N, C-alpha and C positions, 0 to 999 in steps of 0.2 A: 496557461494549463502548471497548475504549482503541482509537482510531484514533493514527497515528502520519501528520504530513502531512510531506513532504520535498519543497520547493520555493522555487526562489532567484527567483521574483519576486513580492515585499510585495504586489503586490496581488492576486494568485492564492489567498497563501497566505492572506490576511487573508479576505477571502469563503470560501474553506475554509472557515478554522477557525470563522467564526460561521456557516456555514450550518451547520456535525457538529453545536455545541456545541447548536440551535437543535433541530436533531435526536435531543438527549439521549445522545449521545459522548460520552466524556472524550476530548477534544483535544491532542496536544502535537505541539508542530510543530518544524521544520528547515529553516534555510532555506539548507544545503550539506551534500553527503554525510557529511563528516565528523561532523557533528554528532547529520545523524540514525544513524551507527553510534553515536555513544556514547548515545544517547539509546532504543535500539534492544536496546541491553543495560542502561542502568539500569531500562525500563519493562516491557518484554516484552510491548508492542501486540500487540493479536488480529487487525490490518490497518493495514499499510501502502497508501497513498496516495503515490507517490514519481515527480517527475519525471525523466525521463532525462538531459537538459541540464543538469549542475547545476559549482559548484566542488565540486575535493576527492575527490569519487566521485561518479561516475555513477552513475543510480537500477540502470541496467543491473550497474555494480559490486553495489550493495547488494544488488540479487537475489541473484549470485551465493555473496556474504559471506552472508545469512540460507540462502539452500536448501543448501550447503555446511556447514552449522558446526548447532549446538544448537537454532538458531531455527525450523528450516526447516519447521514447520507455522504461521508465522506470513504468512499472507493476504497477498498482495499483488496491486495495482492499479498501473497506469502510467500515468500521461499523458505525453504528448507532442505538439510539434507533427509529430515525422515518423511520416505514414502509409504509408510506404513498407513494402510487403510483409514488405522483410527486418529493417527495425527489430522489425516485429513478431513475425516469427518469431523473431529472435536472442528478444525479451524474452520470448514460452514456450520457449522451449528453456531458458532461464535458472532457470523455474519460475515467472514472473510467471504470476496468476490469472485476470488480465482486464488490456484494454489499452483508454484512449481515445484516440481523437486530438483534441489540440488543434485549436479551440475548442469545449466539450462542453457539454452541459447538465448542467445542475447536478440536475435530477429524474433522469438517467439515470445520474451519477455514484451518486445517492442509492441508486436501483434495484440498481444491480449489488455494490455494500456494503452494500444489507440480505439480497441471495441468498448472499455469500460468511456472512455469520453466520448462515443458516440453515443453511448447507453444514456449516457449523464445527461448531455445536450438534448437527446430524445426527449428525457424524462421534464427538464428545464421547457421544452417547448413545449409538453402535454402543460405541463402544472401553466402555463402561463396562458396559452389556451382557455384552460377550465374558468380561468382567475376573467376573460374577459365576456 
């Protein structure tokens, strides 16, 4: 399972990268929105964890680009310091699969990612079953 982490705070990015590698995921990182878009196209990750406020493209712009393109099945978890209802609503309306407000628990983030992995696996099995 490949996770792309898009985060402009180097400490958070390093913490998340180390944590998810230890959890057994292949991790790709990007420190701004432009780099995230390039790496999404190059690596086609299974899950994206993105901050909202980043240089070049925001996390919300990344979601919009993904969900309106050929990669719309990639699961997206949003991390944000903005916990206002309007920010959460906008992320989900654009196609986010989950939303966590900073500061967040690594354990909670891990559980949410594992849930998305299960949903993705279930959907894949369902699609294969329908083809038979």
